[in-house]
N, C-alpha and C positions, 0 to 999 in steps of 0.2 A: 276499750274494745267494744263494749256494749253500744256505745254511741255510734261507732262506725258500722256495726252490724245493723242497727236500726236505720241509719241513713241509707245504706245499700238496699234494704227492704223497701223503704219508702220510695226511693228513686226507681226501683224495679216496678212497683205498683203504678207510679206516674207514667212510666214508659208504656206499660200495657194499656192503661186508660187512654193515653194519647193516641196510640195506634188504633184502638177501638173507636175513638171519636172520628178519626180520619176515615176509617172504613165505613162507618155509618153515614158520614157526610157524602162520600162518593156514591154509595148506594141510593141515598135519598135524592141526590141530584140527577142520577141516571133514571130514576123512576118518576121524575117530575113531568110536567106537561110537555107533550111533544116528543117524548123519548120512546124508543121502541120497547124497552124493558119495563113492564109494569104500567106504562103510560097508555092512555087511550089513543088510538090511531084512527082518525076520521078519514073516510073515503068520500070523494066528491065526484059526481058525474057531471061533465061539462055540457053534454047534449049538443054537440056542434055538428054542422052538416058534413057529409062525406067529402073527402078531399082536404080537410083541415089538418094542419100539422103545427106542432109547437115550434116556434121560432126562438123563444127565449123564456127564461124563468128568473124571477127575482124574489127573494125570500126576505120577509120582515119577521118581527117577533111572532105574531100569530096570524099572519096573512101571507099568501103566495100570489104574486102577479104572474100570469101566464100570457105571453104574447103569442097570438094565433095568426096564422096566414093560410090562405086558400079557403075554399068553400064560401066565398063571399069577401066582403071588405076585411082588411086587416083589423084586428081588435085585440084588446087586453081584457082578460077576465081575472077578477080578484076573488080569491077563495079564502074563506075563514078556515084555518086548519083545525081549530078546536071543534067547530060544529060540522065541518065538512060540507058547507054550503057556499054557493056563489053569492057574494055580497055586492058585486058591481060588474057591469059590462061597459067597456069604453070602446067606442068605435074610432078608428084612426082614419082620417081623411088623407087622400094622396094629393 
């Protein structure tokens, strides 16, 4: 009977520890880079001419490519999401 009681207590402790580990893992991943909770959110100013509008957006791990139309030739601006700065401007010829 003592062995059964000890086994139940050990299994209960393992269940509590496992649930705690899962909760810590979820919170840590949510607070990682690029996340809204606890993570830094960078802002970037594109400084484009009047009449420019966003035609498309493509997201990579730490970069965002923004396709712009109007206000001049069509172009793609690549933004570093961690630093919040423009890293490349690509003009699109017609």
